[in-house]
PDB file of N, CA, C and O in Angstrom, chain B, residues numbered from 101:
ATOM      1  N   MET B 101     -29.886 -22.107   2.471  1.00  0.00           N
ATOM      2  CA  MET B 101     -28.791 -20.758   3.846  1.00  0.00           C
ATOM      3  C   MET B 101     -28.642 -20.052   1.571  1.00  0.00           C
ATOM      4  O   MET B 101     -28.045 -20.547   0.614  1.00  0.00           O
ATOM      5  N   SER B 102     -29.504 -18.827   1.703  1.00  0.00           N
ATOM      6  CA  SER B 102     -28.829 -18.041   0.970  1.00  0.00           C
ATOM      7  C   SER B 102     -26.881 -17.554   0.440  1.00  0.00           C
ATOM      8  O   SER B 102     -26.027 -18.226   1.017  1.00  0.00           O
ATOM      9  N   ALA B 103     -26.472 -16.695  -0.362  1.00  0.00           N
ATOM     10  CA  ALA B 103     -25.036 -17.033  -0.403  1.00  0.00           C
ATOM     11  C   ALA B 103     -25.285 -15.238   0.032  1.00  0.00           C
ATOM     12  O   ALA B 103     -24.256 -14.590   0.221  1.00  0.00           O
ATOM     13  N   SER B 104     -26.073 -14.820   0.112  1.00  0.00           N
ATOM     14  CA  SER B 104     -25.570 -13.736   0.771  1.00  0.00           C
ATOM     15  C   SER B 104     -25.650 -13.294   1.755  1.00  0.00           C
ATOM     16  O   SER B 104     -25.478 -12.115   2.064  1.00  0.00           O
ATOM     17  N   ALA B 105     -26.188 -15.013   3.032  1.00  0.00           N
ATOM     18  CA  ALA B 105     -26.368 -14.996   4.637  1.00  0.00           C
ATOM     19  C   ALA B 105     -24.167 -14.818   4.896  1.00  0.00           C
ATOM     20  O   ALA B 105     -23.436 -14.422   5.803  1.00  0.00           O
ATOM     21  N   GLY B 106     -23.991 -15.306   3.691  1.00  0.00           N
ATOM     22  CA  GLY B 106     -22.512 -14.979   4.568  1.00  0.00           C
ATOM     23  C   GLY B 106     -21.193 -16.113   5.864  1.00  0.00           C
ATOM     24  O   GLY B 106     -20.932 -17.235   6.297  1.00  0.00           O
ATOM     25  N   ILE B 107     -20.946 -15.150   5.877  1.00  0.00           N
ATOM     26  CA  ILE B 107     -20.462 -16.253   7.702  1.00  0.00           C
ATOM     27  C   ILE B 107     -20.486 -15.034   8.605  1.00  0.00           C
ATOM     28  O   ILE B 107     -20.240 -13.866   8.306  1.00  0.00           O
ATOM     29  N   LYS B 108     -20.766 -15.454   9.548  1.00  0.00           N
ATOM     30  CA  LYS B 108     -20.619 -14.073  11.195  1.00  0.00           C
ATOM     31  C   LYS B 108     -19.946 -14.976  11.847  1.00  0.00           C
ATOM     32  O   LYS B 108     -20.090 -16.196  11.931  1.00  0.00           O
ATOM     33  N   ILE B 109     -18.673 -13.747  12.614  1.00  0.00           N
ATOM     34  CA  ILE B 109     -18.008 -14.250  13.488  1.00  0.00           C
ATOM     35  C   ILE B 109     -18.323 -13.008  14.845  1.00  0.00           C
ATOM     36  O   ILE B 109     -18.732 -11.856  14.706  1.00  0.00           O
ATOM     37  N   ASN B 110     -17.928 -13.809  16.257  1.00  0.00           N
ATOM     38  CA  ASN B 110     -17.935 -13.118  17.220  1.00  0.00           C
ATOM     39  C   ASN B 110     -17.055 -11.555  16.054  1.00  0.00           C
ATOM     40  O   ASN B 110     -16.651 -11.370  14.906  1.00  0.00           O
ATOM     41  N   LYS B 111     -17.197 -10.798  17.407  1.00  0.00           N
ATOM     42  CA  LYS B 111     -16.801  -9.631  17.214  1.00  0.00           C
ATOM     43  C   LYS B 111     -15.846  -9.436  17.282  1.00  0.00           C
ATOM     44  O   LYS B 111     -15.248  -8.655  16.542  1.00  0.00           O
ATOM     45  N   LYS B 112     -14.887 -10.691  19.072  1.00  0.00           N
ATOM     46  CA  LYS B 112     -13.699 -10.609  19.891  1.00  0.00           C
ATOM     47  C   LYS B 112     -12.815 -11.468  18.664  1.00  0.00           C
ATOM     48  O   LYS B 112     -11.708 -11.223  18.186  1.00  0.00           O
ATOM     49  N   ILE B 113     -13.518 -12.263  18.454  1.00  0.00           N
ATOM     50  CA  ILE B 113     -12.623 -13.266  17.698  1.00  0.00           C
ATOM     51  C   ILE B 113     -12.220 -12.565  16.466  1.00  0.00           C
ATOM     52  O   ILE B 113     -11.069 -12.534  16.030  1.00  0.00           O
ATOM     53  N   ALA B 114     -13.329 -11.962  15.897  1.00  0.00           N
ATOM     54  CA  ALA B 114     -12.006 -11.167  14.907  1.00  0.00           C
ATOM     55  C   ALA B 114     -11.151 -10.561  15.268  1.00  0.00           C
ATOM     56  O   ALA B 114     -10.150 -10.993  14.696  1.00  0.00           O
ATOM     57  N   ASN B 115     -10.921  -9.832  15.856  1.00  0.00           N
ATOM     58  CA  ASN B 115      -9.678  -8.776  16.711  1.00  0.00           C
ATOM     59  C   ASN B 115      -8.724  -9.409  16.801  1.00  0.00           C
ATOM     60  O   ASN B 115      -7.606  -8.985  16.508  1.00  0.00           O
ATOM     61  N   GLU B 116      -8.970 -10.559  17.228  1.00  0.00           N
ATOM     62  CA  GLU B 116      -8.000 -12.001  17.571  1.00  0.00           C
ATOM     63  C   GLU B 116      -7.226 -11.644  16.573  1.00  0.00           C
ATOM     64  O   GLU B 116      -6.012 -11.438  16.554  1.00  0.00           O
ATOM     65  N   PHE B 117      -8.165 -11.575  15.592  1.00  0.00           N
ATOM     66  CA  PHE B 117      -6.943 -13.145  13.830  1.00  0.00           C
ATOM     67  C   PHE B 117      -7.123 -12.325  13.619  1.00  0.00           C
ATOM     68  O   PHE B 117      -7.339 -12.857  12.530  1.00  0.00           O
ATOM     69  N   VAL B 118      -7.485 -10.394  13.353  1.00  0.00           N
ATOM     70  CA  VAL B 118      -6.176  -9.801  12.928  1.00  0.00           C
ATOM     71  C   VAL B 118      -5.585  -8.450  13.340  1.00  0.00           C
ATOM     72  O   VAL B 118      -5.317  -7.344  12.872  1.00  0.00           O
ATOM     73  N   ARG B 119      -5.517  -9.323  14.748  1.00  0.00           N
ATOM     74  CA  ARG B 119      -5.161  -8.299  15.378  1.00  0.00           C
ATOM     75  C   ARG B 119      -2.755  -7.838  14.307  1.00  0.00           C
ATOM     76  O   ARG B 119      -1.724  -8.257  13.781  1.00  0.00           O
ATOM     77  N   ARG B 120      -3.088  -7.391  14.511  1.00  0.00           N
ATOM     78  CA  ARG B 120      -1.377  -6.341  14.455  1.00  0.00           C
ATOM     79  C   ARG B 120      -0.443  -6.525  14.997  1.00  0.00           C
ATOM     80  O   ARG B 120      -0.662  -6.400  16.202  1.00  0.00           O
ATOM     81  N   GLN B 121       0.751  -6.819  14.758  1.00  0.00           N
ATOM     82  CA  GLN B 121       1.495  -6.959  15.429  1.00  0.00           C
ATOM     83  C   GLN B 121       2.857  -5.449  16.652  1.00  0.00           C
ATOM     84  O   GLN B 121       2.870  -4.220  16.582  1.00  0.00           O
ATOM     85  N   LYS B 122       3.537  -6.208  17.362  1.00  0.00           N
ATOM     86  CA  LYS B 122       3.059  -4.330  17.299  1.00  0.00           C
ATOM     87  C   LYS B 122       5.016  -4.686  17.356  1.00  0.00           C
ATOM     88  O   LYS B 122       5.583  -5.778  17.397  1.00  0.00           O
ATOM     89  N   ARG B 123       5.759  -2.930  17.329  1.00  0.00           N
ATOM     90  CA  ARG B 123       6.861  -2.733  16.408  1.00  0.00           C
ATOM     91  C   ARG B 123       7.625  -3.373  18.361  1.00  0.00           C
ATOM     92  O   ARG B 123       7.092  -3.477  19.466  1.00  0.00           O
ATOM     93  N   SER B 124       8.671  -3.567  17.971  1.00  0.00           N
ATOM     94  CA  SER B 124       9.285  -3.575  19.712  1.00  0.00           C
ATOM     95  C   SER B 124       9.272  -2.211  20.124  1.00  0.00           C
ATOM     96  O   SER B 124       8.702  -1.970  21.188  1.00  0.00           O
ATOM     97  N   TYR B 125       9.851  -1.157  19.415  1.00  0.00           N
ATOM     98  CA  TYR B 125      10.155   1.027  19.576  1.00  0.00           C
ATOM     99  C   TYR B 125       8.650   1.149  19.817  1.00  0.00           C
ATOM    100  O   TYR B 125       7.770   0.473  19.284  1.00  0.00           O
ATOM    101  N   PRO B 126       8.548   1.852  20.461  1.00  0.00           N
ATOM    102  CA  PRO B 126       7.414   2.505  20.183  1.00  0.00           C
ATOM    103  C   PRO B 126       7.628   3.658  19.213  1.00  0.00           C
ATOM    104  O   PRO B 126       6.552   4.077  18.788  1.00  0.00           O
ATOM    105  N   TYR B 127       9.490   4.778  18.374  1.00  0.00           N
ATOM    106  CA  TYR B 127       9.264   5.232  18.381  1.00  0.00           C
ATOM    107  C   TYR B 127       8.994   5.077  16.562  1.00  0.00           C
ATOM    108  O   TYR B 127       8.677   5.944  15.748  1.00  0.00           O
ATOM    109  N   HIS B 128       9.316   3.370  16.347  1.00  0.00           N
ATOM    110  CA  HIS B 128       8.855   3.471  15.216  1.00  0.00           C
ATOM    111  C   HIS B 128       7.820   3.886  13.580  1.00  0.00           C
ATOM    112  O   HIS B 128       8.172   3.850  12.401  1.00  0.00           O
ATOM    113  N   GLU B 129       6.710   4.191  14.112  1.00  0.00           N
ATOM    114  CA  GLU B 129       5.465   4.089  13.479  1.00  0.00           C
ATOM    115  C   GLU B 129       6.060   6.076  13.560  1.00  0.00           C
ATOM    116  O   GLU B 129       5.885   6.564  12.443  1.00  0.00           O
ATOM    117  N   ARG B 130       6.508   6.880  14.330  1.00  0.00           N
ATOM    118  CA  ARG B 130       6.706   8.106  14.377  1.00  0.00           C
ATOM    119  C   ARG B 130       7.582   7.867  13.393  1.00  0.00           C
ATOM    120  O   ARG B 130       7.625   8.915  12.748  1.00  0.00           O
ATOM    121  N   TYR B 131       8.395   6.984  12.852  1.00  0.00           N
ATOM    122  CA  TYR B 131       9.842   7.606  12.289  1.00  0.00           C
ATOM    123  C   TYR B 131       9.280   7.146  10.899  1.00  0.00           C
ATOM    124  O   TYR B 131       9.848   7.483   9.860  1.00  0.00           O
ATOM    125  N   TYR B 132       8.154   6.371  10.903  1.00  0.00           N
ATOM    126  CA  TYR B 132       7.821   5.753   9.027  1.00  0.00           C
ATOM    127  C   TYR B 132       6.571   6.685   9.080  1.00  0.00           C
ATOM    128  O   TYR B 132       5.805   6.263   8.214  1.00  0.00           O
ATOM    129  N   GLU B 133       6.147   7.516   9.564  1.00  0.00           N
ATOM    130  CA  GLU B 133       5.264   8.841   9.653  1.00  0.00           C
ATOM    131  C   GLU B 133       5.718   9.483   8.475  1.00  0.00           C
ATOM    132  O   GLU B 133       5.207   9.442   7.356  1.00  0.00           O
ATOM    133  N   MET B 134       6.982  10.226   8.943  1.00  0.00           N
ATOM    134  CA  MET B 134       7.566  11.656   9.030  1.00  0.00           C
ATOM    135  C   MET B 134       8.774  11.073   7.994  1.00  0.00           C
ATOM    136  O   MET B 134       9.747  11.805   7.815  1.00  0.00           O
ATOM    137  N   PHE B 135       8.715   9.703   7.281  1.00  0.00           N
ATOM    138  CA  PHE B 135       9.769   9.853   6.234  1.00  0.00           C
ATOM    139  C   PHE B 135       9.205   8.508   5.547  1.00  0.00           C
ATOM    140  O   PHE B 135       8.862   7.470   6.114  1.00  0.00           O
ATOM    141  N   LYS B 136       9.202   8.791   4.254  1.00  0.00           N
ATOM    142  CA  LYS B 136       9.257   7.846   3.249  1.00  0.00           C
ATOM    143  C   LYS B 136       9.797   7.388   2.590  1.00  0.00           C
ATOM    144  O   LYS B 136      10.679   8.035   2.025  1.00  0.00           O
ATOM    145  N   SER B 137       9.525   5.524   2.152  1.00  0.00           N
ATOM    146  CA  SER B 137      10.198   5.138   1.560  1.00  0.00           C
ATOM    147  C   SER B 137      10.895   5.933  -0.005  1.00  0.00           C
ATOM    148  O   SER B 137      10.409   7.039  -0.239  1.00  0.00           O
ATOM    149  N   PRO B 138      12.231   5.292  -1.276  1.00  0.00           N
ATOM    150  CA  PRO B 138      12.673   6.162  -1.597  1.00  0.00           C
ATOM    151  C   PRO B 138      11.316   5.197  -2.902  1.00  0.00           C
ATOM    152  O   PRO B 138      10.961   5.791  -3.920  1.00  0.00           O
ATOM    153  N   MET B 139      10.898   4.080  -2.649  1.00  0.00           N
ATOM    154  CA  MET B 139      10.026   3.688  -4.001  1.00  0.00           C
ATOM    155  C   MET B 139       8.512   4.146  -3.398  1.00  0.00           C
ATOM    156  O   MET B 139       7.566   4.305  -4.170  1.00  0.00           O
ATOM    157  N   GLU B 140       8.369   4.360  -1.801  1.00  0.00           N
ATOM    158  CA  GLU B 140       6.607   5.479  -1.581  1.00  0.00           C
ATOM    159  C   GLU B 140       7.009   6.827  -2.211  1.00  0.00           C
ATOM    160  O   GLU B 140       6.297   7.806  -1.986  1.00  0.00           O
ATOM    161  N   MET B 141       7.899   6.917  -2.839  1.00  0.00           N
ATOM    162  CA  MET B 141       8.136   8.772  -3.032  1.00  0.00           C
ATOM    163  C   MET B 141       8.017   8.153  -4.564  1.00  0.00           C
ATOM    164  O   MET B 141       7.025   8.388  -5.254  1.00  0.00           O
ATOM    165  N   LYS B 142       8.804   7.572  -4.897  1.00  0.00           N
ATOM    166  CA  LYS B 142       8.162   7.281  -6.426  1.00  0.00           C
ATOM    167  C   LYS B 142       6.476   6.315  -6.913  1.00  0.00           C
ATOM    168  O   LYS B 142       5.846   6.125  -7.954  1.00  0.00           O
ATOM    169  N   HIS B 143       6.371   6.028  -5.817  1.00  0.00           N
ATOM    170  CA  HIS B 143       4.726   5.897  -6.671  1.00  0.00           C
ATOM    171  C   HIS B 143       4.210   7.006  -6.252  1.00  0.00           C
ATOM    172  O   HIS B 143       3.457   7.474  -7.105  1.00  0.00           O
ATOM    173  N   GLU B 144       4.296   7.745  -5.146  1.00  0.00           N
ATOM    174  CA  GLU B 144       2.886   9.295  -5.007  1.00  0.00           C
ATOM    175  C   GLU B 144       3.808   9.838  -6.457  1.00  0.00           C
ATOM    176  O   GLU B 144       3.170   9.838  -7.510  1.00  0.00           O
ATOM    177  N   GLN B 145       4.648  10.097  -6.484  1.00  0.00           N
ATOM    178  CA  GLN B 145       5.491  10.248  -8.015  1.00  0.00           C
ATOM    179  C   GLN B 145       4.742  10.969  -8.989  1.00  0.00           C
ATOM    180  O   GLN B 145       4.386  12.119  -9.247  1.00  0.00           O
ATOM    181  N   CYS B 146       4.598   9.054  -9.698  1.00  0.00           N
ATOM    182  CA  CYS B 146       4.073   8.525 -11.496  1.00  0.00           C
ATOM    183  C   CYS B 146       2.502   9.390 -10.582  1.00  0.00           C
ATOM    184  O   CYS B 146       2.268  10.597 -10.647  1.00  0.00           O
ATOM    185  N   GLU B 147       1.726   8.449  -9.876  1.00  0.00           N
ATOM    186  CA  GLU B 147       0.406   8.801  -9.474  1.00  0.00           C
ATOM    187  C   GLU B 147      -0.166  10.522  -9.957  1.00  0.00           C
ATOM    188  O   GLU B 147      -0.865  10.779 -10.937  1.00  0.00           O
ATOM    189  N   ASN B 148       0.260  11.300  -9.162  1.00  0.00           N
ATOM    190  CA  ASN B 148       1.097  12.648  -9.837  1.00  0.00           C
ATOM    191  C   ASN B 148       1.737  13.317 -11.075  1.00  0.00           C
ATOM    192  O   ASN B 148       2.258  14.431 -11.118  1.00  0.00           O
ATOM    193  N   TYR B 149       1.605  12.480 -12.005  1.00  0.00           N
ATOM    194  CA  TYR B 149       2.353  13.083 -13.546  1.00  0.00           C
ATOM    195  C   TYR B 149       0.990  11.615 -14.407  1.00  0.00           C
ATOM    196  O   TYR B 149       1.077  10.416 -14.672  1.00  0.00           O
ATOM    197  N   ALA B 150      -0.191  12.787 -14.547  1.00  0.00           N
ATOM    198  CA  ALA B 150      -0.883  11.905 -15.601  1.00  0.00           C
ATOM    199  C   ALA B 150      -0.307  10.584 -16.652  1.00  0.00           C
ATOM    200  O   ALA B 150      -0.692   9.498 -16.220  1.00  0.00           O
ATOM    201  N   PRO B 151       0.218  10.520 -17.455  1.00  0.00           N
ATOM    202  CA  PRO B 151       0.759  10.025 -18.286  1.00  0.00           C
ATOM    203  C   PRO B 151       1.889   8.183 -17.974  1.00  0.00           C
ATOM    204  O   PRO B 151       1.976   7.074 -18.501  1.00  0.00           O
ATOM    205  N   CYS B 152       2.514   8.962 -16.776  1.00  0.00           N
ATOM    206  CA  CYS B 152       3.066   7.655 -15.576  1.00  0.00           C
ATOM    207  C   CYS B 152       2.205   7.270 -14.907  1.00  0.00           C
ATOM    208  O   CYS B 152       2.356   6.351 -14.102  1.00  0.00           O
ATOM    209  N   ASP B 153       1.209   7.835 -15.080  1.00  0.00           N
ATOM    210  CA  ASP B 153      -0.355   6.679 -13.964  1.00  0.00           C
ATOM    211  C   ASP B 153      -1.554   5.948 -15.579  1.00  0.00           C
ATOM    212  O   ASP B 153      -2.592   5.334 -15.828  1.00  0.00           O
ATOM    213  N   TYR B 154      -0.864   6.346 -15.943  1.00  0.00           N
ATOM    214  CA  TYR B 154      -1.697   5.500 -17.064  1.00  0.00           C
ATOM    215  C   TYR B 154      -1.096   4.585 -17.236  1.00  0.00           C
ATOM    216  O   TYR B 154      -1.361   3.765 -16.357  1.00  0.00           O
ATOM    217  N   TYR B 155       0.008   4.034 -18.295  1.00  0.00           N
ATOM    218  CA  TYR B 155       0.540   3.905 -18.393  1.00  0.00           C
ATOM    219  C   TYR B 155       1.541   2.373 -16.733  1.00  0.00           C
ATOM    220  O   TYR B 155       2.519   1.626 -16.743  1.00  0.00           O
ATOM    221  N   SER B 156       0.886   2.593 -16.115  1.00  0.00           N
ATOM    222  CA  SER B 156       1.364   1.964 -14.530  1.00  0.00           C
ATOM    223  C   SER B 156       0.141   1.210 -15.179  1.00  0.00           C
ATOM    224  O   SER B 156       0.413   0.020 -15.335  1.00  0.00           O
ATOM    225  N   GLU B 157      -0.732   1.443 -15.471  1.00  0.00           N
ATOM    226  CA  GLU B 157      -1.744   0.385 -15.225  1.00  0.00           C
ATOM    227  C   GLU B 157      -1.747  -0.213 -15.931  1.00  0.00           C
ATOM    228  O   GLU B 157      -2.298  -1.234 -15.519  1.00  0.00           O
ATOM    229  N   ILE B 158      -1.373  -0.359 -17.208  1.00  0.00           N
ATOM    230  CA  ILE B 158      -0.981  -1.193 -18.171  1.00  0.00           C
ATOM    231  C   ILE B 158       0.167  -2.202 -18.061  1.00  0.00           C
ATOM    232  O   ILE B 158       0.166  -3.432 -18.079  1.00  0.00           O
ATOM    233  N   ILE B 159       1.236  -1.214 -17.929  1.00  0.00           N
ATOM    234  CA  ILE B 159       2.779  -2.359 -17.816  1.00  0.00           C
ATOM    235  C   ILE B 159       3.151  -2.443 -17.063  1.00  0.00           C
ATOM    236  O   ILE B 159       4.221  -3.035 -16.920  1.00  0.00           O
ATOM    237  N   GLY B 160       2.395  -1.820 -15.977  1.00  0.00           N
ATOM    238  CA  GLY B 160       3.120  -1.387 -14.592  1.00  0.00           C
ATOM    239  C   GLY B 160       3.671  -0.727 -13.930  1.00  0.00           C
ATOM    240  O   GLY B 160       4.525  -0.290 -14.702  1.00  0.00           O
ATOM    241  N   PHE B 161       3.991   0.073 -12.266  1.00  0.00           N
ATOM    242  CA  PHE B 161       4.443   0.613 -12.444  1.00  0.00           C
ATOM    243  C   PHE B 161       6.167   1.286 -12.825  1.00  0.00           C
ATOM    244  O   PHE B 161       6.515   2.341 -13.354  1.00  0.00           O
ATOM    245  N   GLN B 162       6.852   0.271 -12.345  1.00  0.00           N
ATOM    246  CA  GLN B 162       8.689   0.094 -12.772  1.00  0.00           C
ATOM    247  C   GLN B 162       8.291   0.663 -13.504  1.00  0.00           C
ATOM    248  O   GLN B 162       8.000   1.858 -13.464  1.00  0.00           O
ATOM    249  N   ALA B 163       8.111  -0.634 -14.980  1.00  0.00           N
ATOM    250  CA  ALA B 163       8.906   0.026 -16.744  1.00  0.00           C
ATOM    251  C   ALA B 163       7.489   1.439 -17.102  1.00  0.00           C
ATOM    252  O   ALA B 163       7.446   2.120 -18.126  1.00  0.00           O
ATOM    253  N   ALA B 164       6.493   1.521 -15.908  1.00  0.00           N
ATOM    254  CA  ALA B 164       6.616   3.132 -16.220  1.00  0.00           C
ATOM    255  C   ALA B 164       6.848   4.144 -16.037  1.00  0.00           C
ATOM    256  O   ALA B 164       6.662   5.180 -16.674  1.00  0.00           O
ATOM    257  N   TYR B 165       7.590   3.759 -14.489  1.00  0.00           N
ATOM    258  CA  TYR B 165       8.085   4.679 -13.851  1.00  0.00           C
ATOM    259  C   TYR B 165       9.828   4.865 -14.771  1.00  0.00           C
ATOM    260  O   TYR B 165      10.368   5.956 -14.592  1.00  0.00           O
ATOM    261  N   ALA B 166      10.550   3.893 -15.622  1.00  0.00           N
ATOM    262  CA  ALA B 166      11.874   4.201 -16.470  1.00  0.00           C
ATOM    263  C   ALA B 166      10.643   4.676 -17.276  1.00  0.00           C
ATOM    264  O   ALA B 166      10.359   5.856 -17.074  1.00  0.00           O
ATOM    265  N   LEU B 167       9.943   4.087 -18.044  1.00  0.00           N
ATOM    266  CA  LEU B 167       9.658   5.558 -19.594  1.00  0.00           C
ATOM    267  C   LEU B 167       9.337   6.368 -19.012  1.00  0.00           C
ATOM    268  O   LEU B 167       9.206   7.380 -19.700  1.00  0.00           O
ATOM    269  N   THR B 168       9.097   6.509 -17.946  1.00  0.00           N
ATOM    270  CA  THR B 168       8.800   8.103 -18.131  1.00  0.00           C
ATOM    271  C   THR B 168      10.093   8.662 -17.636  1.00  0.00           C
ATOM    272  O   THR B 168      11.190   8.754 -18.186  1.00  0.00           O
ATOM    273  N   PHE B 169       9.622   9.049 -16.317  1.00  0.00           N
ATOM    274  CA  PHE B 169      11.460   9.224 -15.569  1.00  0.00           C
ATOM    275  C   PHE B 169      12.637   8.979 -15.936  1.00  0.00           C
ATOM    276  O   PHE B 169      13.329   9.896 -15.492  1.00  0.00           O
ATOM    277  N   GLY B 170      13.666   7.798 -16.859  1.00  0.00           N
ATOM    278  CA  GLY B 170      14.326   7.028 -16.821  1.00  0.00           C
ATOM    279  C   GLY B 170      14.610   6.620 -15.411  1.00  0.00           C
ATOM    280  O   GLY B 170      13.895   6.777 -14.421  1.00  0.00           O
ATOM    281  N   ARG B 171      16.568   5.699 -15.573  1.00  0.00           N
ATOM    282  CA  ARG B 171      16.337   4.532 -14.814  1.00  0.00           C
ATOM    283  C   ARG B 171      16.528   4.900 -13.802  1.00  0.00           C
ATOM    284  O   ARG B 171      17.744   4.772 -13.945  1.00  0.00           O
ATOM    285  N   THR B 172      16.400   5.469 -12.308  1.00  0.00           N
ATOM    286  CA  THR B 172      16.518   6.600 -12.347  1.00  0.00           C
ATOM    287  C   THR B 172      16.608   6.528 -10.581  1.00  0.00           C
ATOM    288  O   THR B 172      16.755   7.561  -9.927  1.00  0.00           O
TER     289      THR B 172
END
C-alpha cells in the first residue's frame, strides 16, 4: 500500500463524524454574525495594521497588540 493511497471512508460516515452541534436557540447564529467579540475586533485591527501583523507572527498576537496599540 502506497503512502498516497490514504484513508478512505464513506461520505455518510464522515459527515456523521464531523457533524456540528446545533445551538439551542435559532437566533444565536444571526446574533453572532452581527456582533463580533472584542477579541475578534482586536485581531482584525491588528491584521489590518502591517507592523502589528508582522509582530504577531513573531511574538504572538497579545504581545504584538499591546506593543502596537497599548494595553487597552
